[in-house]
ChimeraX commands (.cxc) that place a marker at each C-alpha (Angstrom):
marker #1 position 102.74,50.78,112.69 radius 0.5
marker #1 position 106.07,52.45,113.39 radius 0.5
marker #1 position 104.57,54.61,116.11 radius 0.5
marker #1 position 103.21,51.56,117.91 radius 0.5
marker #1 position 106.58,49.79,117.67 radius 0.5
marker #1 position 108.46,52.82,118.98 radius 0.5
marker #1 position 105.90,53.36,121.73 radius 0.5
marker #1 position 106.08,49.74,122.90 radius 0.5
marker #1 position 109.86,49.37,122.53 radius 0.5
marker #1 position 111.29,49.81,125.97 radius 0.5
marker #1 position 114.65,51.37,126.63 radius 0.5
marker #1 position 115.22,53.09,123.30 radius 0.5
marker #1 position 118.61,54.75,123.42 radius 0.5
marker #1 position 118.81,56.17,119.91 radius 0.5
marker #1 position 116.67,56.24,116.78 radius 0.5
marker #1 position 118.31,56.39,113.36 radius 0.5
marker #1 position 116.16,58.31,110.86 radius 0.5
marker #1 position 117.11,57.29,107.33 radius 0.5
marker #1 position 116.74,60.01,104.71 radius 0.5
marker #1 position 117.39,59.97,100.96 radius 0.5
marker #1 position 119.77,62.82,100.11 radius 0.5
marker #1 position 118.03,63.36,96.78 radius 0.5
marker #1 position 114.65,64.12,98.37 radius 0.5
marker #1 position 113.27,66.63,100.83 radius 0.5
marker #1 position 111.98,65.09,104.04 radius 0.5
marker #1 position 108.41,63.90,103.52 radius 0.5
marker #1 position 105.49,64.81,105.74 radius 0.5
marker #1 position 105.84,61.35,107.29 radius 0.5
marker #1 position 109.53,62.00,108.00 radius 0.5
marker #1 position 108.69,65.31,109.66 radius 0.5
marker #1 position 105.92,63.75,111.75 radius 0.5
marker #1 position 108.29,60.99,112.86 radius 0.5
marker #1 position 110.94,63.54,113.88 radius 0.5
marker #1 position 108.32,65.55,115.77 radius 0.5
marker #1 position 107.09,62.40,117.54 radius 0.5
marker #1 position 110.66,61.47,118.52 radius 0.5
marker #1 position 111.39,64.96,119.82 radius 0.5
marker #1 position 108.18,65.07,121.87 radius 0.5
marker #1 position 109.34,61.94,123.66 radius 0.5
marker #1 position 112.89,63.23,124.15 radius 0.5
marker #1 position 114.46,60.21,122.47 radius 0.5
marker #1 position 117.89,60.96,120.96 radius 0.5
marker #1 position 118.10,60.54,117.19 radius 0.5
marker #1 position 120.50,60.96,114.31 radius 0.5
marker #1 position 120.08,61.16,110.56 radius 0.5
marker #1 position 121.59,58.56,108.26 radius 0.5
marker #1 position 121.61,60.20,104.84 radius 0.5
marker #1 position 121.71,57.77,101.93 radius 0.5
marker #1 position 122.47,58.07,98.22 radius 0.5
marker #1 position 124.96,60.92,98.61 radius 0.5
marker #1 position 127.04,59.29,95.88 radius 0.5
marker #1 position 124.38,60.44,93.39 radius 0.5
marker #1 position 124.92,64.15,94.18 radius 0.5
marker #1 position 127.65,66.73,93.72 radius 0.5
marker #1 position 129.59,67.93,96.75 radius 0.5
marker #1 position 127.79,71.30,96.77 radius 0.5
marker #1 position 124.38,69.63,96.50 radius 0.5
marker #1 position 125.26,67.32,99.40 radius 0.5
marker #1 position 126.17,70.32,101.56 radius 0.5
marker #1 position 122.94,72.10,100.60 radius 0.5
marker #1 position 120.86,69.03,101.43 radius 0.5
marker #1 position 122.61,68.42,104.76 radius 0.5
marker #1 position 121.95,72.03,105.75 radius 0.5
marker #1 position 118.27,71.51,104.94 radius 0.5
marker #1 position 118.12,68.27,106.94 radius 0.5
marker #1 position 119.70,69.95,109.97 radius 0.5
marker #1 position 116.79,72.41,110.03 radius 0.5
marker #1 position 114.24,69.60,110.51 radius 0.5
marker link #1:1,2 radius 0.2
marker link #1:2,3 radius 0.2
marker link #1:3,4 radius 0.2
marker link #1:4,5 radius 0.2
marker link #1:5,6 radius 0.2
marker link #1:6,7 radius 0.2
marker link #1:7,8 radius 0.2
marker link #1:8,9 radius 0.2
marker link #1:9,10 radius 0.2
marker link #1:10,11 radius 0.2
marker link #1:11,12 radius 0.2
marker link #1:12,13 radius 0.2
marker link #1:13,14 radius 0.2
marker link #1:14,15 radius 0.2
marker link #1:15,16 radius 0.2
marker link #1:16,17 radius 0.2
marker link #1:17,18 radius 0.2
marker link #1:18,19 radius 0.2
marker link #1:19,20 radius 0.2
marker link #1:20,21 radius 0.2
marker link #1:21,22 radius 0.2
marker link #1:22,23 radius 0.2
marker link #1:23,24 radius 0.2
marker link #1:24,25 radius 0.2
marker link #1:25,26 radius 0.2
marker link #1:26,27 radius 0.2
marker link #1:27,28 radius 0.2
marker link #1:28,29 radius 0.2
marker link #1:29,30 radius 0.2
marker link #1:30,31 radius 0.2
marker link #1:31,32 radius 0.2
marker link #1:32,33 radius 0.2
marker link #1:33,34 radius 0.2
marker link #1:34,35 radius 0.2
marker link #1:35,36 radius 0.2
marker link #1:36,37 radius 0.2
marker link #1:37,38 radius 0.2
marker link #1:38,39 radius 0.2
marker link #1:39,40 radius 0.2
marker link #1:40,41 radius 0.2
marker link #1:41,42 radius 0.2
marker link #1:42,43 radius 0.2
marker link #1:43,44 radius 0.2
marker link #1:44,45 radius 0.2
marker link #1:45,46 radius 0.2
marker link #1:46,47 radius 0.2
marker link #1:47,48 radius 0.2
marker link #1:48,49 radius 0.2
marker link #1:49,50 radius 0.2
marker link #1:50,51 radius 0.2
marker link #1:51,52 radius 0.2
marker link #1:52,53 radius 0.2
marker link #1:53,54 radius 0.2
marker link #1:54,55 radius 0.2
marker link #1:55,56 radius 0.2
marker link #1:56,57 radius 0.2
marker link #1:57,58 radius 0.2
marker link #1:58,59 radius 0.2
marker link #1:59,60 radius 0.2
marker link #1:60,61 radius 0.2
marker link #1:61,62 radius 0.2
marker link #1:62,63 radius 0.2
marker link #1:63,64 radius 0.2
marker link #1:64,65 radius 0.2
marker link #1:65,66 radius 0.2
marker link #1:66,67 radius 0.2
marker link #1:67,68 radius 0.2
view
């Protein structure tokens, strides 16, 4: 459903990928990121629930997300 929406949406300038800081990116998240990159659409991560983690855990998670 999301793929169809993104495919049909004309003039996308940026996609915001929302990730939960407490979880590793799911297979669906990784497929979405791959799909976005294949189409050369700019994207950013919005990482939620960072208030539930320690500062060091946040840094570790952000490093992991950057590798996606």
